[in-house]
C-alpha positions in Angstrom: 0.1 0.1 0.0 1.3 3.5 -0.7 1.4 5.7 1.8 1.6 9.5 2.7 5.1 10.9 4.2 4.9 11.7 7.8 5.6 15.2 7.1 2.0 15.3 4.4 -0.1 13.9 7.4 1.5 16.3 10.2 0.9 18.8 7.4 -2.7 18.3 7.1 -2.8 17.3 11.0 -1.9 20.7 11.1 -3.8 22.5 8.6 -6.7 21.1 9.3 -6.0 21.8 13.6 -6.1 25.6 12.4 -9.2 25.5 10.5 -11.0 23.5 13.6 -8.8 25.8 16.2 -8.2 29.5 15.2 -11.2 31.6 16.0 -10.9 34.1 16.9 -7.1 34.5 16.8 -4.5 32.4 15.4 -3.3 29.6 16.5 0.1 29.0 17.4 2.8 26.2 16.6 3.3 25.1 20.1 -0.8 24.6 20.6 -0.3 22.3 17.5 1.9 20.2 19.1 0.6 19.7 22.1 -2.6 18.7 20.8 -1.6 16.6 17.8 1.9 15.3 19.3 3.7 16.6 16.0 6.7 17.7 16.5 8.6 20.7 16.8 11.7 20.2 14.6 8.7 19.1 11.9 6.1 21.3 12.0 7.9 24.8 11.6 9.8 23.6 8.5 6.0 22.9 7.0 4.5 25.9 8.5 6.6 28.0 6.8 6.6 26.3 3.2 3.1 26.7 3.8 2.7 30.0 4.4 5.2 30.7 1.4 2.8 28.6 -0.7 -0.3 30.6 0.1 -2.7 28.1 2.3 -1.3 29.8 5.6 -0.6 33.4 6.9 1.7 33.7 9.6 0.8 36.6 12.7 3.5 37.9 14.2 3.1 39.7 17.2 2.8 37.9 21.3 -0.2 36.2 20.0 0.8 35.9 16.8 0.4 32.1 15.4 -1.0 30.8 12.0 -4.4 30.7 10.1 -5.8 30.1 7.0 -4.6 32.0 4.5 -9.0 31.9 2.6 -11.6 30.1 3.3 -11.6 26.4 4.3 -13.9 25.3 1.7 -11.0 26.7 -0.5 -8.1 24.4 0.0 -8.1 21.4 -0.8 -6.1 18.2 0.2 -3.9 18.4 -3.2 -2.9 21.7 -2.4 -1.0 20.8 0.7 0.5 18.0 -0.1 1.8 19.3 -3.6 3.3 22.1 -1.2 5.3 19.1 0.8 5.8 17.1 -1.9 7.9 19.8 -3.2 9.5 20.3 0.3 10.6 16.7 0.0 11.5 17.1 -3.3 14.3 19.5 -2.8 15.9 17.5 0.0 16.0 14.6 -2.3 18.4 13.3 -4.9 17.1 12.7 -7.7 17.6 9.4 -9.3 19.8 9.4 -11.9 19.8 5.9 -13.6 16.6 3.6 -14.2 16.4 0.0 -15.6 14.5 0.1 -19.1 11.9 -1.5 -17.2 11.9 1.2 -14.5 11.9 3.9 -17.4 9.5 2.4 -19.7 6.9 0.5 -17.3 6.9 1.3 -13.8 7.7 4.6 -13.6 4.8 5.7 -16.1 3.1 3.8 -14.3 4.2 5.9 -11.0 3.0 9.0 -12.5 -0.5 7.7 -13.8 -1.2 6.8 -10.4 -0.1 9.8 -8.5 -2.1 12.2 -11.3 -4.6 10.0 -10.2 -4.1 10.6 -6.8 -3.9 14.5 -7.0 -7.2 14.3 -9.3 -8.8 12.8 -6.2 -7.2 14.6 -3.4 -7.8 18.5 -5.6 -12.1 17.3 -5.0 -11.4 17.2 -1.3 -11.2 20.3 1.0 -10.2 21.7 3.8 -13.7 22.0 5.2 -14.5 18.5 4.1 -11.8 17.2 6.6 -13.4 19.5 9.2 -16.7 18.2 8.9 -15.2 14.6 9.3 -13.4 16.1 12.9 -16.7 16.9 14.1 -18.7 13.8 12.6 -16.3 11.7 14.4 -17.2 13.6 17.0 -13.2 14.6 18.1 -13.5 17.3 20.4 -13.2 20.8 19.8 -9.6 21.3 22.1 -9.3 24.1 24.6 -7.4 27.0 23.9 -4.0 26.8 26.5 -5.2 29.6 29.8 -3.8 32.7 29.9 -3.6 33.6 33.3 -2.2 37.6 32.3 -3.6 40.3 34.6 
């Protein structure tokens, strides 16, 4: 079975977490790591890539964090997967040589599957995933307590 990379899973979890929890304040990365158990070292790199791609907006300041850059119904899962795939591709050495079977049979098959998967993922929005969070009765997590006077 093909599986999503760890970074892709973390990116999708983080974007859905932000979509569910970013009202009215932005979501801080620490809150995401606490709720989702996402390692901080992966999260910041992923978040910055998502900001540069226009999926998230970074908000500076003491109450800063991240929020969606556009409506959650306008962000597709394919967009998030594409950003992370580019991030991963930039850190992976290119495959330099393949056999004739790899080049003429396996690679085209994988490319077809990839194209079909991305077409399907482009029909699923972040709002769809948020609706599934609600349907699964996953509780909206409480914001961290602020005892500032």
